[in-house]
C-alpha positions in Angstrom: 6.4 -42.5 27.1 3.1 -42.3 25.9 1.8 -40.9 22.7 -0.1 -38.3 25.2 3.1 -37.3 26.5 4.8 -37.0 23.2 2.3 -34.4 21.9 2.3 -32.9 25.1 5.8 -32.3 25.0 6.0 -31.4 21.3 3.4 -28.7 22.1 5.3 -27.2 24.7 8.5 -27.1 22.7 6.5 -25.4 19.9 5.2 -23.2 22.0 8.7 -21.6 23.8 10.3 -22.0 20.1 7.3 -19.7 18.7 7.7 -17.2 21.7 11.7 -17.3 21.2 11.4 -16.3 17.4 8.6 -13.7 18.5 6.5 -15.0 15.7 3.5 -15.4 17.8 2.1 -11.8 17.8 0.8 -11.7 14.0 1.0 -7.8 13.7 3.7 -6.7 15.7 6.8 -5.6 13.8 9.7 -2.9 13.5 8.4 0.0 11.0 10.7 0.9 8.2 11.0 4.6 9.4 12.9 3.4 12.6 16.0 2.4 10.6 16.0 5.7 9.0 17.5 9.2 10.1 15.3 12.4 9.8 16.9 13.3 6.6 16.0 10.0 4.8 12.4 10.2 6.0 12.0 13.7 4.7 13.2 12.1 1.7 10.7 9.1 1.7 8.0 11.9 2.1 8.8 13.8 -0.9 9.2 10.8 -3.1 5.7 9.4 -1.8 4.1 13.1 -2.7 5.4 13.2 -5.9 4.1 10.1 -6.8 0.6 10.5 -5.5 0.6 14.2 -7.2 1.1 12.2 -10.5 -2.7 10.6 -9.8 -4.5 13.4 -8.1 -4.2 17.0 -8.2 -6.7 18.4 -6.0 -8.2 17.1 -2.6 -10.2 13.9 -3.1 -13.1 14.9 -1.1 -13.6 18.6 -1.2 -11.9 19.1 -4.9 -9.9 21.8 -3.3 -6.8 22.2 -5.3 -4.9 24.8 -2.7 -2.9 23.7 0.4 -3.2 19.9 0.3 -1.4 17.2 2.0 -0.5 13.8 0.7 -1.9 11.6 3.4 -0.7 8.2 4.1 -3.7 5.8 4.4 -1.2 3.1 6.3 0.7 5.4 8.3 4.1 5.7 7.9 5.1 5.0 10.9 3.6 1.6 10.3 4.9 0.7 7.1 7.2 -2.4 7.0 8.9 -1.7 3.8 10.2 1.3 1.6 7.9 0.1 -1.1 5.1 0.7 1.3 6.3 4.1 2.4 6.3 5.6 -1.2 3.6 3.5 -2.7 0.7 6.3 -4.3 -2.0 3.7 -3.5 -1.4 3.9 0.0 -2.3 7.6 -0.1 -5.2 10.3 -0.2 -4.8 13.8 -1.5 -6.7 15.8 1.2 -7.2 19.3 2.4 -5.8 19.9 5.9 -9.0 19.9 7.7 -9.8 16.4 6.0 -6.2 15.1 6.6 -6.3 16.0 10.1 -9.8 13.7 10.6 -8.3 11.2 8.7 -4.7 10.9 10.3 -6.2 10.8 13.9 -8.7 8.2 12.9 -12.0 10.2 13.1 -13.3 9.2 9.3 -12.4 6.0 7.1 -13.3 4.8 3.9 -15.3 1.6 3.2 -14.7 -0.7 0.2 -17.1 1.4 -1.8 -15.9 4.5 -1.3 -18.3 5.5 1.3 -16.8 7.6 4.2 -17.4 6.6 7.6 -17.3 9.1 10.3 -16.8 8.1 13.9 -19.4 8.2 16.2 -17.2 9.3 18.5 -16.3 12.6 16.8 -20.1 13.9 17.3 -19.9 13.0 20.7 -16.9 14.9 21.5 -17.4 17.9 19.4 -20.9 17.8 18.2 -23.3 18.1 15.1 -22.0 21.7 14.2 -18.3 20.7 13.9 -19.2 17.9 12.2 -21.0 19.9 9.4 -18.0 22.6 9.4 -15.6 20.1 8.6 -17.4 17.5 6.2 -19.5 18.3 3.3 -23.1 17.1 3.9 -22.9 15.1 1.0 -20.1 12.6 2.0 -22.1 12.1 5.4 -24.9 11.0 3.7 -23.2 8.8 1.4 -24.2 10.8 -1.9 -20.6 11.0 -2.7 -17.9 8.5 -2.8 -14.3 8.1 -3.3 -13.1 7.7 -6.9 -10.8 4.7 -7.2 -7.5 5.2 -8.9 -7.5 4.6 -12.8 -5.3 1.7 -12.8 -6.7 -1.6 -11.7 -3.8 -2.8 -9.5 -3.0 0.3 -7.8 -7.0 0.5 -7.0 -6.7 -3.0 -5.4 -3.6 -1.8 -3.3 -5.2 1.1 -2.4 -8.0 -1.1 -0.6 -5.4 -3.4 1.2 -4.3 0.0 2.7 -7.5 1.3 3.4 -8.6 -2.1 5.3 -5.8 -1.4 7.4 -6.6 2.0 8.0 -10.4 0.7 9.2 -9.1 -1.6 11.7 -6.0 0.1 12.8 -6.5 3.9 13.0 -10.3 4.3 12.7 -11.7 5.0 16.1 -14.4 2.6 15.8 -12.3 -0.4 16.9 -15.4 -2.3 18.5 -17.2 -2.2 15.5 -17.9 -5.7 13.7 -17.1 -5.4 10.1 -19.2 -8.8 9.5 -19.7 -7.4 5.8 -15.9 -7.0 5.0 -15.3 -10.2 3.1 -11.9 -9.3 2.9 -11.2 -9.1 6.6 -8.0 -11.7 7.7 -8.4 -13.6 10.6 -5.2 -11.7 11.8 -6.9 -8.2 11.4 -10.3 -9.5 13.3 -7.9 -10.9 16.2 -6.5 -7.6 16.4 -9.7 -5.6 16.3 -10.7 -7.7 19.2 -7.5 -7.1 21.2 -8.1 -3.4 20.6 -12.1 -3.7 21.5 -11.0 -5.2 24.9 -9.2 -2.0 26.1 -12.7 -0.2 25.7 -14.4 -3.1 27.7 -13.8 -5.7 30.1 -10.2 -7.4 29.9 -12.3 -11.0 30.1 -12.0 -10.7 26.2 -12.2 -14.2 24.5 -9.0 -14.9 22.8 -6.9 -12.8 24.7 -3.7 -14.0 26.1 -4.9 -12.4 29.6 -8.3 -13.9 29.6 -7.1 -17.1 28.9 -4.5 -17.2 31.7 -7.2 -15.6 33.9 -9.3 -18.8 33.3 -6.1 -20.9 33.9 -5.4 -19.3 37.3 -8.5 -20.9 38.5 -6.5 -24.1 39.2 -9.5 -26.3 38.8 -11.3 -28.3 36.1 -13.4 -25.6 34.5 -11.1 -23.0 34.0 -8.4 -25.2 32.4 -11.2 -26.4 30.1 -12.6 -22.7 29.0 -8.6 -21.9 28.6 -8.2 -24.8 26.3 -11.5 -23.9 24.4 -10.3 -20.3 23.8 -6.7 -21.4 22.8 -8.0 -23.7 20.2 -10.4 -21.4 18.8 -7.8 -18.8 18.4 -5.4 -21.2 16.6 -8.1 -22.0 14.2 -9.0 -18.6 13.5 -5.7 -16.9 13.7 -3.1 -19.7 13.5 -1.6 -18.3 16.8 -0.7 -21.1 18.9 1.2 -19.1 22.1 1.5 -15.5 22.9 4.5 -14.5 25.1 4.1 -12.8 28.4 5.8 -9.5 27.2 2.8 -9.6 24.5 0.1 -9.6 27.3 -1.9 -6.8 27.2 
């Protein structure tokens, strides 16, 4: 057997093994709360709120001290461990109006604390609704989030907030070219989400690659091979199982 055949067989074996172990989808995992009953989830929420209230006593945007909500930055339903569920760094103390906007992905915050409002919100609800819900000083960028006093907690919150920008915020097609902390997996995940807004022929998605392979000619195979190679270099993903194709 030639060296080329050896490499081909080894590549196929690796792809099959990755598919079997389900390690090819970088950001897919079982949320921690799915393992819990309602009573345990409520206990997690109480512990999280108590931890957050040690650092914040009023809304971090409006300054209101009444009726505020301990809002998860990385949604509770997506947290992988109990530590993420109860970590006060994974939270913002917000009034009900801002909590709803943040929770639904209409607003998010950049690394420097500036609020970012989804352009979809103004198109859907209008400027008056935008001004009624969000203080103008935040829309203009004059006011920003104050980071936690603890440096380690501040760094952890940046990680959670980056997750919110890429996976919750409703501007998933936006290019975060100025975010140096972006990981290859997050960028790939953002591209997959963006493809839902546009044509399915999006570079690096498994559906796109297989579409080119379906041409059954040299050009299609060359394009598919180039996309697989580039995706592997950027994300480490070698193969995506059929069940994960979107």
